[in-house]
GUKELO-747114 format. One record per residue: x, y, z of N, C-alpha, C in turn; residue in one letter. Coordinates in steps of 0.1 Angstrom, whole numbers, plus 5000, padded with zeros to 4 digits. Atoms other than C-alpha are relative to their C-alpha. Layout:
<sites>
XYZXYZXYZa/...
</sites>
This chain:
<sites>
500249955014118477053664501450034994m/498749985007121377063639500150144995k/499749875005122877393630501049984988i/499150035012124377373594500350134994l/499549885008126377633575500249964986s/499950035015126177643537500550124993r/499549895008127977863512499749964985v/500350035015126777883475500850114992l/499349905008129178043450499549984985s/500550005014128078133414501150064991t/498949965009130678163386499450034987v/500549965014129878353353501149954990l/499250045011131378193322499350064987i/500549945012130878393289500449924988l/499750075012130678193257499350074989v/500749955012129978343223500149884989m/500150115010128778083197499650064987f/500349965013128778143160499549874993l/500650125007126477893141500749984987s/499450035012127677723110499150034988d/500949955011124877883089500750124995v/499349885006126578133065499250125002p/500749884999125678493070499250034988l/500849975012122878603048499149894995g/500850115004121278263045498949985010v/501250024992117778213058499749855001v/500550144999116877873072498650005003v/501550014998113177803068499749905010d/500450094990111477643097498549964997v/501350055003108377433089499249995013v/500850004988105677493114498749924998e/501350075001102577273121498950114998d/501149905003099577463107498749924999r/501350065002095877383109499550044987n/500549985013093677383079499750154997v/500449865002092477743085501350084997v/498849935002096077863087500549984986d/499650035013096977683055499250084989v/500849925009094077843037500350155000l/499749864998094978173051501350044993w/498849985007098478143038499850004984q/500350015015097178043003499450134996a/500649875003094978353004501050115000y/499049895000097878583014501049994989k/499050025011100178432988499450034986s/500749965013097578522961499449884993g/500550125008096678162951498549995001s/501550005000092978232960499550124994l/500549885006092778562942498949984990d/501050025011090778422913498749985007e/501250034994088178302937499550125008a/500349894991088278612959499850134993l/500249885007088178872932501350074996g/498849945005090679102914500650105009p/499449924989091379312945500050154997n/499849865003091079642927498750085003k/501249934998087379752926499049895004v/501050104995084679572946498650044998y/501449985002080979542943499450115009a/500549904991080579772973500150144995a/499749865005081880072954498750064994d/501249935005078980312948498749925003y/501250074995076480072964499250105009d/500949914993073480242980499349935012i/500650054988072180193015499050105005t/500949904994068980353028500250005015e/499749994986069480493063498850035009l/501149964991066580683079498950064991t/501249935007063080813068499250075010t/501049924992060881083082498850044992l/501249965007057281133072499750145007e/500149874994057181513077498750064998h/501449955002053681573063499149894997d/500950125002050881323067498850034991t/501149975009048581513044500350014986g/499649995014050381603013501550055000n/498649955001054081653002500549984985g/499650015014054481712964500750124996v/499349885005056381952942501250045009h/499049974990059481932964501250074994n/498849935003062482162963500850015013s/499250014987065182102990501450064998l/498649955000068382292998500649975014v/499250024988071182233023500550135005q/499549874994071882523047501449985005i/498650044996074882353063500049855002d/499850154999076082003072498849935007a/501150074992073081933095498750075000t/501249935000070382173085499550024985h/500650005013067982193055498750085000y/501249945002065082383041499349944988m/500850075010062282233020498850094996l/501249945005059682412998499249894993a/500850115006056782192988498550055000y/501449985001053082182980499349905010s/500650084989051182063011498549994999g/501450024999047582023022499350114992g/500849905008045082202998500950054989g/499049955011048082242973500550135004s/499549884995049082532995501649995000d/498549995001052782652996500550005015a/499450014987054882553026501550014999f/498550004998058482613038500249945014l/499750064987059982393065501549985001t/498650034998063382373081500249875009t/499750124994064982053094501450005005f/498650024996067981943114500349854999s/499650145002069881613111501149975010m/499050044990071881433138501149924993d/498950085005075081223134499649874995g/500450135006073080913126499050034989s/500849965012071181103098498549995003y/501449994997067881113117499650154999n/500549865004065881423105498950045010v/501049944991063881643128499550134995t/500649875004061481933119500350105010e/499849884991062382273133498950105000i/501049895001059982533119499349984986d/500850005013057282563092499150124999q/501049905002055282833076499249974987i/500950015012052382823051500050144994e/499849865005053483123030499050034989h/501049975010050683093003498849905003d/501250094996047182963014499149974988t/500850035012045882942978500649894992v/499350105009048482752957501550015002l/498650005000052082652958500649884993g/499550115008053282432930501350044993q/498849995008056482382910501150095007f/499149914993058682552937501549974996p/498650015002062382612930500750095010s/499449934988064282712962501550014998l/498549985000067782862963500450075013v/499449934988069882962993500950114996m/499049895002071483302992501149995010i/499050034989073283253025499349935011d/500650084990072683073057498850055007a/501249944993069883303068499050054990t/500949945010068283413035499949914988k/500350095011066583233006499150074990f/500949955010064783302974499349884993v/500950115005061883092960499250054988l/500949985011060183082926499049895000a/501050105000056882902924498850054993y/501249975007053482882908498950025011s/501049964989050883062931498650014995g/501449985003047383192929499850024985n/500249995014045983142894501049944992g/498850065007049082942885500950114995s/499049895004050883282882501449975005d/498650014996054583312886500450095011g/499649914988055883442920501549975003f/498750004994059283522934499950055014i/500049964986059683542972501349985006k/498850024992062483592996499649985015t/500350034986062683463032501350005008f/498950014991064883473062499749905011s/500150084988065583243092501050065010i/499149954990067283313125501249905001d/498850084998070583163137499749865005g/500450134995068682873152499249924989s/500850065011067182783118498550005002y/501449994995063882893132499550134995d/500749875003061383173126500150044985n/500049975014060983153089499150124997i/500749875002059983503078500050044985t/500149955014058783643044500750145000l/499449875001060983933033499350084989i/500649935011059584032999499449904990d/500750085009057283902972499750084987s/500249945013056983972934499249904992l/500850085009054283832911500650044986e/499349965012056583842880499249954987h/500750055012054183652856498549985004e/501449994996050483732858499149914992v/500850095008049283472832500249865004t/499750144997051083152839501550005004l/498650024995054283052858500249875006g/499950144995054982682861501449944996q/498850075003057882432859501250095002h/498949914997060282672876501349935002q/498650044996064082622877500850125001s/499349884996065982892895501449975003l/498650014997069682942897500550145005v/499449884995071783202917501250034992m/498849955007074283402896501050055010i/499249964988075583582927499050035011d/500949994988074183682960498850104998s/501149915002071983952945499349994986t/500550015013071183822910499749854997h/500550145002069283512897499449994986f/500650035013068083352865498949895002m/501150104999064783162862499549954986l/500650065012063582922835498649965005a/501450044996059782862836499149994987y/501150015011056682782815499050115002s/500849884998054883112810498749994991g/501249995007051983232790499949914988s/500150105011050682962766500849885002g/499050114996052982712784501350014992s/498849975007055782872763501250005009d/498850004992059382872774500550145002g/499549864997060683182792501349995009y/498949984991063883292809499950155004l/500049864995064083592832501250015010s/499049974990066883752853499350105010t/500549924989066183912887501150065008f/499149954990067884122913499350025013s/500449964987067484162950501150085007v/499049924993069284392974500749915010d/499250084991071784273000499349955012s/500950054989068984223025499049904994n/500950095007067183993000498650074999a/501249925001064584272996500050064986d/500149925013063284472966500349914988n/499850095012062984192940499650084987i/500349925012063184342905500449914988t/499750075013062984192870501050084992i/499049935008065984282849499749984985i/500250035014065284102816499249874999d/500850135003062883832801500049984985t/500250045015062883642768499149885000i/500750125003060483392754500849924990e/499150075009062883142740499449894992h/500850115008060282882728498650055000d/501449945001056983012715499049884999t/501050115000055382662715499849935013t/500150074987056182492748501450015007l/498849994992058682522777499849945014g/500350074987058082262805501149915004q/499050104994060082032828501450064999y/498749925002062882292830501049955010n/498950024992066282212844501150094995s/499149895004068582522843501349995009l/498850004992072282522853500950124995k/499149895004074882812853501349944997m/498650045004078082742834501050105005i/499249894995079583072843499050125003s/501049894997078083412855499450064987p/500649945012077383492818499549894991t/500350115009076683142804499149905007r/500950094994073782902811499649894990f/500550115008072482562799498649965005v/501450044996068782452799499649884993l/500750125006067182112794498550025003a/501449984998063482132788499249924990y/500950065010060481982770499350114992s/500449905009059682182740498949964990g/501150035010057482162708499849854999s/500350155001055681822707500549935012g/499550064988056981762742501449934997s/498750065003060381672726501050065009d/499049964991063581702744501050094994g/499149905006065782012739501150035011f/498949944992069082142752500350144993i/499749875006069782512748501050075010k/499149924992072582752759499750144998t/500449865000072183122767501250085006f/499049914993074383422776499250125005s/500449874995073783742795501250095000i/498949904999075884062796500450025015d/499549974987077784192826499050075009g/501149934992074584382837498949905003s/501050104998072684052839498850024991y/501049965009070684182810500349934986d/499850045014070284092773500249854999n/500050145001069483722776500049964985i/499950035014070583572743500249854998t/499850145003070283222728501349984993l/498750035006073683072719499849884990i/500250125008072782722706498949925005d/501150084996069982472706500149864993s/499950135005069882092701498749935004l/501150084997066681882698500549865001e/499350134999068181562713499049885000h/501050115001064881362714498850054993d/501149955008062381402687498649945003t/501250074997059781192704499450055013t/500549954987059481292741501250045009i/499049964990061581462768499550075012g/500749954988059881502801500949985013l/499450014987060981532838501550014999w/498549985002064381672830500750035013n/499249974988067081682857501549994995s/498749995006070681792848501150015011t/498849974992074181792863501050064990v/498849945008076882022849501249935005l/498850084995079781772851501250095001i/499049905000082282052842499650114990d/500449885007082282372822499649974985s/500450035013081782192789499349874998t/500750135001079881872797498850005009h/501350014993076281802808499549865000l/500750134999074481492821498650035002l/501449985000070781472816499349875004l/501050114998068181232832498750054996a/501449965005064781242816499249884997y/501050105004061681052807499950014985s/500050005015061980952770499049904994g/500950095007060180732745500049865005p/500150144997058980382753500549924989d/499450085011060980122734499249864999t/500750125000058479842741498550024996g/501449995004054679802739499250095009a/500749924990053880032768499750144994s/500249865004052380382764500750095010t/499449924990054480502794501450054994l/498749945004057880672793501249945007y/498950074995061180502798501050105006d/499049924993064180622819501250014991g/498849985008067080772800501150095007f/498949914997070480922807500850034987l/499249955011072481132782501150095004k/498949904998075781312781500150094988t/499949905011076381632760501350075003f/498949914999079281852753499750134993s/500149885007079582212742501450075002f/498749945000082582432736500150115011d/499849904989084082702759499150124999g/501049895002081582952745498649965002n/501350064998078682722754499349994987a/500550015013078182672717500249854995d/499850135006077982362695499749885009n/500450114991075982132717500049874992i/499950135006076681772709499649885009t/500350124992075181442721501249915000l/498950105000077881202733499649865002i/500450134997076180902748498650005006d/501350024995072780762757499849875006s/500350134994071680492781498550005004l/501450024996068080362785500149915013e/499750074988068480262822498749935005h/501250064995064780172828499049994988d/500850035013062680012799498550005003t/501450004996059380042818499550145003t/500549874996059180392833501250075006l/499049924993061380682844499550145001g/500649874997059580982859500650065012l/499749924988060181252885501549995003y/498550024999063981252879500650115008n/499149914992066481412903501449945000s/498750065001070181352896501050095006i/498949934993073281452916501349944997k/498750055003076981422910500749955013q/499250054988078981202935501450054999i/498749965002082381262921500250024985d/499849965014083981332887499449914990s/500550105009082681012871498849925004n/501150094995079880882892498850095005n/501249924999076281002897498949925007f/501150064993073180932918498750054995l/501349965006069680932904498849955009l/501350044995066280932922498950024990a/501149995010063280862901498849915003y/501250084998059880692899499949904988s/500150105011059280362880498749925004s/501250084998056480102877499949945013t/500250064987054979972909500349854999d/499650145001056579632915499049915005t/501150084995053479512933498850004990g/501150005010051279572902499050115002g/500949894998049479882915500250114990a/499949895010048880202895501050105004a/499149904996051180412916501449974995l/498650015005054880472909500949985013y/499150034989057480322933501350094999d/498849915000060580512944501349924998g/498750075003063980402930501250105001f/498849924999067480532935501249914994i/499050075007070480432913501350084999k/498749945003074180492908500549974986t/499550025013075880532875501550054999f/498649955003079480582862500150044985s/499849965014080680762831501650004998i/498550005002084180712816500650144998d/499349875001086780982812499750084987g/500449935013085481062777498550045000s/501449974999081981122790499149914992y/500750115008080980812771499849885008d/500250134993079880472781499450025014t/500749994988077280542808499749865005i/500250144995077080232831499350015013t/500750014987074580152858500849915010e/499250084990076280032891499049935010i/500850064990073579982917498650064999d/501449955000069780012921499349955013s/500850044988067580022952498650064999v/501449964999063780032954499850045014e/500149954986063580252985498650015005h/501449994996059780292985499149914991d/500750095008057580002973498550044999t/501349965001054380202977499850124991t/500049885009054980542961501350085002q/498849914999057980762953500050104988g/500249905010057181072933500550145004m/499649864997058081442931501450005007w/498750024994061681362939500950134999n/498949905000064381622949501149955009d/498850074994067781472958501150115002l/498949924999070581672973501149935009i/498950064993073981582988500250065014s/499649964986074781593025501550015000i/498550015001078381493018500249914988s/499750095012080181292991499449865002e/500550144998078880973007498649995005t/501450014994075481073021499150104993h/501049925008072381213004498650005007y/501349994995068881323014499050024989i/501049995011065781282992498750055006l/501449964997062481472995499149954989a/500950065010059681292978498649985006y/501350024996055981222979499849845000s/500150154997055380872994498649965001g/501350064999052480663005498950105004n/501149904998049180863003500350144996g/499549875004051081142986500550085011a/499449934989052481233020501450044997d/498649955002055781413024501049925008g/498950084993058881213032501450064997y/498649985002062581273037500749875004l/499350124998064880973034501550034997t/498649985002068680963038500649874995t/499350115007071080733019501550015002f/498550015000074680623021500449944986n/499450055012076680572989501549965003v/498750054997079780352994501050044989e/499049955010082680522977501249905000l/498750085000085880332966501050085008p/499049944991088680392990501250054992s/498749955005091780602981501049995011t/499050044990094980512998501350094999f/498749924999098080713010500949925009e/498950054991101280563023500550115008q/499949884993101380803051501150015011s/499149994990103880713078500749865002a/499350124997106480453090500950025011y/499050014990108880353117500749875000r/499250125001111680093118500449965014i/499750054986112279873149500949884999f/499450134999114479593161498949905000d/500950125000112879253157499749965014n/500450064988111079083185499249874996a/500850125003109678723186498750025007d/501349964993106278873194499250084990s/500849915008103379063179500350145003m/499449874997105079363195501350014993d/498749985007108279513182501150035011v/498949964991111679583198500250155000g/499749864998113379913203500050074986t/500049925013112880183176501450034996a/498649985005115980213154500250154995l/499949865004115180573143498750075003a/501349934998112580843146499049974989a/501150025010109280823127500450064987q/499749955014109680863089501450034998d/498549985001113480843092500749874997t/499250125004115880603076500749945012a/499350074989117380343100501149914994a/498950085004120680153098500149885009t/499950134993120979783108501449995006l/498850014992123679693133501049894993t/499250115004124879363118499549944987s/500450075012124879173085499049895004t/501050104997121878943085499050035011g/500949964990119879143110498549984996d/501549995002116079093113499650145006a/500549874996114079413117498550004997f/501449985002110479533118499750134994r/500549885007108779783096498550025002l/501549984998105479933108499750124991r/500549905010103580133081498650035002m/501449955000100380333079499550024986l/500749965012097980353050498850085004i/501149914997095680653052498949984990h/501250015009092180603038499450144998v/500349865002091480933022498550024996a/501449985005087980873007499449865000a/500750135000085480603013500649905010g/499550104990085680343041500649884993q/499450135004087980053036499449895008l/500750104993085679773046501049885004s/499150114996087179473064500349904989a/499650095010089179253041499650044986s/500549965014088079463011501150014990e/498949985010091479522995501249935004q/498750064998094579312992501250084996n/498849925003097979472993501249915000f/498850074998101579362991501250105002k/498849914997104979503002501149974989l/499050005009107679582977501350075005q/498849934996111379682980500850034987f/499149975011114079832958501350055005a/498749934996117779922961499950144996e/500249855002117880302964500950054988k/499349935010118880502934499850155002s/500249864996119480862944499450025013g/500750004988116880892970498849915000t/501350085000113880692982498950104998c/500949895003111580932965498649944997d/501450045002107780922962499649984986t/500250035014108080922924500649884995g/499350135004110180602924501050024989f/499149975011112680762901501349925001s/498850075000115480522892499949865007g/500150134993114280232915499249904992e/500850125006113079892903499549925011s/500650064989110679762928499649854997y/500350145001110079392934499249965013a/500750054989107779192957500949945010d/499350074989109179092991499449865001v/500450144997109078712996501049945010n/499250074990110878453017501449984995g/498650035005113978432994500750124994s/499449885006114578792982501150055010t/498849954992117678982995499550075012v/500849954988115279173018498849905000i/501050114999113078883029499150025012a/500850014989110178823051500749905010y/499450084989111378683085499049935008n/500950094993109678393102500449995014n/499850014986109578453139499349875006n/500550134994108978143161498650015006a/501349994991106078273183498850054992s/501249955007103778493162499849934987p/500350065013101978353131499750114991a/500449905010101578543099498550035000d/501449965000098378733100499450025014g/500449974987098178753138499750155002d/500249864997096779083152501250065007n/498849944994099679313160499750065013l/500149934987100279453195500550144998t/499649865002100379833195501250035010a/498849954992103580003208500050155001n/500149864997103880343223500950084990a/499149935009106580423197499549994985s/500650025013104380333167499950134992d/500249885008104080573138498650065001p/501349935000101180823138499950094988t/500349915012099581043111499250125005d/500749894995098781373127499149965012g/501050044990095681343148499149894996g/500950105006094181063127499949885010d/500250134993092680753144500849894993t/499350115006094880453139499349875003i/500750134998093180113133501149894998v/498950115000095679833142499549884992n/500350115009095779553117500949885004q/499450124998098079253113501550005001d/498650035000101579123119500249914987y/499950065014102879013084501449934998e/498850085004105478743074499949964985e/500150045014104278713038499050094993a/501049945008102478883010498949904996n/500649865000099578943004499450025014n/500649974987097979123033498850094998f/501249915001094679303040499650045014t/500449954987092779463068498949905006n/500950104995091279153084499550035014t/500449974986091079303119498750085001v/501249914999088579583112500050094988a/500149905010087379833087500850135004a/499349874997089280163083499150114994v/500949905005086880453080500850114993p/499449895007087480743058500750105010s/499349914992090080983073500849945011g/499250074990091680713095501149924993q/498950075006094780503090500049865005d/499750144996095380123090501549995003g/498550024997098680003106500349854999k/499550145001100579693096501449995005w/498750034995103679533110500749894992d/499350105009106179363086501349955007f/498850074995108779113099500949974989s/499150015012111779143076501449975005l/498650044996115479033075500950034988i/498949995010118679113056500449864996d/499850135005118878803035501049994989n/499049995010122078873016500050134992g/500049875006121479233008501450064999a/498749945001124379442997500450085012t/499649934988126279573027500150154997a/499949865000126179943035499250074988n/500849965011123379993009498650025005t/501449974996119980153013499049934991s/501250065007116679983003498850085004y/501249934998113380152998498849915000c/501250094998109880013006498850084996f/501349955003106380072993499049895000r/501250085001102979922995499350024987i/500849995011100979852964498849915001v/501150105000097679682957500549874994e/499450135003098079312952500149974985s/499850025014097679342914501150094994d/498849925004100679582913499650154999g/500449865002098579902911500650085012t/499549924990100280182930498950075008q/501049924992098480362959499850134994l/500349875006096880692951501150115004d/499049904996099480892971501149935009t/498850044991102980822987500650135006y/499449884993103881083013501449975006s/498750044995106780893027500449864994v/499450125005109080613015501049945011i/499150054990110680393042501449974994p/498750035005114480353039500749925011e/499250084991116580083056501449984995v/498650015004120380093054500649875006i/499450134995122179753056501350035007m/498849984993125079713080501250004991a/498750005008128579783067500649865000a/499450135001130479483055500949975012s/499250044988132079293084499550065013g/500549944987129979473110500049895010a/499850094989130679303143498749975007s/501150044991128179103163500350045014g/499849964986127579193199499349905009t/500650084990126978983230500550055013l/499649964987126879113265499349915011t/500550094990126478913297500750045013f/499449964988127079013333499249945012s/500750054988126278903369500350105011i/499849904990125879133398500849965012s/499250054988127478913425500249854997d/499750145003129278583420500249915012n/500050084988129178473456498850045009t/501249974992125978443476500049895011v/500050094988125278273510498649975005e/501250044992122578083528500150035015f/499849994986124078123562499749875007g/500350124992122877873588498649954997t/501350065003120077643577499449935012l/500750074989117477493601498849934994t/501150085005114877223596498750065003s/501349944996112277443612499650124991s/500349895009112377713585500749994987d/499350005013113177773549501050125000d/499049905001116177983539500350034986t/499749955014116978193508501350075000f/498649955001120478293497499950154997a/499749865004121678653495501550025002d/498649984999124978823498500450055014n/499749964986124878883536499549905010s/500350104990124278553553498749935000g/501350075001120878433541498850085005g/501249934996117278533547498949905001n/501150094998114178363560498950044990a/501049965009112178553534500650004986t/499550015014112478493496500650144996e/499349885004114978753483500749974987v/499250015012116878823451501549985005e/498650024997120378673454500950084992a/499249915009121878843424499250014987h/500649985013120978953389501049964989t/499250035013122178843354499450084989i/500449925012121979073324500649944987t/499650065012122178963288499450084988a/500549955012121779113253500949964988s/499250045012122879043217499350074988t/500749975012122279163182500049894990n/500150115008122478813169498649974994a/501350015007119678743144499149895007s/500850104993118578433164500050025015s/500049984986119078583198501049925008g/499150074991120578393227499249905009y/500550084989119978113253501050005011v/499250014988121278093288499849865007i/500150134993122077753304500850005013t/499350014987123177643338500649865001i/499450134998125577363348500650005014n/499450014986126977243382499349895008g/500550114991125877033412499250075010t/500849964988123577053441501050035011t/499149984989124877163475500649885005l/499350124996127576923486501050035011t/499049994989129776863517500649875003s/499350124997132376593519499249874996a/500850125004130276343499498650005003g/501549994997126976443514499450114992n/500749905008124376633494498750045005t/501349964997121276823498499249984987i/500750055012118676683474499550114991t/500549905010118076883442498549984998a/501550015002114376963436499749924988i/500350075012114476833401499350084989g/500549935012112576913369498650065001s/501349944998109277013384500150125009s/500049884992108577353397499249975013n/500550054988107977293434500150115011t/500149904989106977513464501049955011a/499250034988109177533495499349915010s/500650094990108577243520500950005012s/499149994989110077313554500149865007i/499750134994111777013570500349904990g/499750095011112376853536501250054993t/498849965008115776853518499650064987e/500349945013115477093489501150104996q/499249895005117877293468499550034986f/500549965013116577493438500150154998g/500049865003116377823421498850034991l/501049955009113878033402500550144995r/499649875006114178343380498850084995m/501049915007112178643368500850094990t/499449925010112878863338499350134999a/500549875002112479233333500850074989a/499449925011113179463303500349914988g/499750075012113879363267499049904997g/500950105004112379053253500449865004n/499550134995114178783272498949945009g/501050074992112078523291500749885007s/499550114992112678253318499449874994v/500450135005112477893307499349915011t/500650104990110177633324501149895003t/500949984988110477503351500450115009p/499449904991112377803365499250135000y/500849875002109678063355498950015010a/501249994991106977983381500450055014a/499849954987106578083417500849905009s/499250094992108177763430501449994995g/498550015003111777633425500249874993f/499650125007113477373404501649995000a/498550015002117077233399500149864993f/500050125008117176973371501449964996d/498650055002120676823374500049904989t/500050105010119576543351500050054986g/500049945013119276783322501250094998s/498949905001122476983328500949974988f/500349864998123477193311498650034996p/501449985001119877303315499750154996d/500349865004118377613297499150065011q/500849924990117077873321499350124995v/500649875005116378173299500450014985a/499649985015116378283262499350134996s/500649885007115678583239500249974985d/499950035014114878503203500250124990a/500249895009114878853190501350064994d/498849935005118478973187499950154998g/500249865001117379323193501050095007d/499049924993120379423213499550085012d/500649934989118179523242500249915012v/499650084988119179413277498849955008t/500950064991117079183298500749975013t/499550034986117679163336499349885006t/500650124994117078823352500450015015y/499850014986116578813390500049855004s/499850144996117878483405499749995015v/500250034986116578343438500349855003r/499650134996117878033456499349955013y/500750064988116077803481500949895006l/499350114993117877583507499249955012g/500850074989115877343530500849885004n/499450134995117177063552498949935008i/500950084991115476783571500749975013g/499550034986115976663607501249914999a/498950105001118376393595501150044991t/499049955009120476603571501350015007t/498750004994124176553578500650145001e/499449874997125976853593501250024991a/498849975008128677023573499950134993g/500049885007129677313552499849974985s/500450045013127877283519500250114990y/499849905010128677463487499749944986s/500250045013128077453450500550104990s/499549915011129677603419499149984988t/500950005011127177693392500650084989l/499549935012128177793357498850044991t/501049955009125878013336500750034987y/499449985013126578013299499050064990v/500949945010125078243272500549964986v/499650045014125078123236499250084990t/500749925010124278363208500049934986a/500150065013123078253174500150104989g/499849905011124578473147499849934986f/
</sites>
């Protein structure tokens, strides 16, 4: 057996290469794109905007979706009055079996499924036209029409489990007639009631109860209409001012305002307007603000039918609740509009539940729910969406809000049974630019090292540097559905400070040729899903929904919807493309039509490198002489710095980093192991496993840290040594992030039985080339 001694020496040669591309000039690289990618780029650039919509308000805004339904009473469920106790608990007063009076409590889970908790039948004779008000979470007051259609006021309590409904006190305040009740709470011990009293005339009364909701007492009563007073809807403007919509003389539609004194006494008419001289039934009102009212009612038919159409009207009155004036009117249903119940969604949008003509041709009335908007002048009422939620029957509606986006409706459905149905209303999203962080560039969907703390300005190292900007958009109201809204990134040279009011700055869209330009990395494609980084910006405890890596405007949330209260995160690949040295630039996101976001809490700032800022390139080797020791044809041998090893080991390490915008490449040059004209065969260009007894000389490398990577064929578990391609690339880093990558180098030496004896050696030269 031959015993051979081989020595391998490795020499490090450092070369810095400056390209002939002038600083600040971006060289565009044309990439092969499939049809989908081309269309995606057209979409992002805005060329498909006309087809895809104006990007500002979408059809989903204020659209209605039915969620869950509970049939809580299979016998009867009419004359409904529903109140919310808290976010998940409710109490309903209604007329059930035998037209008796019932009170029921319900709970609701996170999926809006409703479950009955407790029920009492508090009047076994009659219980119609109830109007229920919550005093606090355990006490309630109810006005209704009881035995003999007389007017009653009762108070009730429940325990902390929303159970054990108990009658506290009862007062028969009207012994002749008491119907069409509408009750409001002035404070925790005082109330005002509008009702139809003796002769069906219109009455108003004030009441007091003590702090235990006991001892109900009438304070004052007036007969404000001596002809008729039905279908009442009363609202409190202030503790001494009230507005009432009702059906008066001739069943016409009236609006009246009233005052009381500080003792809840002396009810006085302020002003009256007969807004409909034909008919005004099934009134339901919303006090929009202290001087504006919205009314839903059943008005005159404008066609050939004898039924009543659905109307909405807006009114104003002055600060003294005087001078009632009609502003606008909309006939939203030209066939029928009964059993109205309207609620306010936000300052300009409203939700209406009502009954209309049976779409199947039957005599009953189907259940409908609609959304409407009103402009800032309380004019121009516009219908947004309509849903027929019950195609069998939908009467005696009472709609209340669960939250701004969710609502629950009590109504009489199929067979006059009692139903509770929940709905979602899709609100338009509001946006806040909430957080950012600036990173070194990386040729990846991930980022390099953070250049500064979150929400802190960062300074670039060199002129022409590429960098990454990760930003959050907080969705403050309404879910941002997937791909619902297009945005774009803008920049401006700083004037004073990068302030949220944009004082002094002139913002422009970022594109591929602006002085702050989008940077085209080789590996990731524009619109790819970003890879989260532990250093990414956060927004308090908000959930972050990762979105896209961006190399061009426009952008959107293609990855996933961003629910209300959460933040979307985007990653922008940018470069200094001739920006003024040592100058700060500010960044903001706007909607793709240029509309600013609702709120800007932070404004990113990036400071360009000072003029003449030097480039950096570092390169080192841990050991420039390594040894195989004695090779044998019966075993493979790996080089180290102490005479070789029969097990694969690391011979030495090479480290490299640069801030060059195009990163670096590492090449190798030299020869295979040689002794006096004899050679050990180089493995060649294919990654090959060790083969004992066969002449082989090769190397392999692994990379750790930074963003550098080993080049094929030296990256796999086998070995290679491609002298035919020398100088041959062995590693590279395209990022220029100035972060060090450590490469571990391993060498294999194998001989055959006929390999010539001798002392073999090789000088290998590693060269790093940086692209500035």
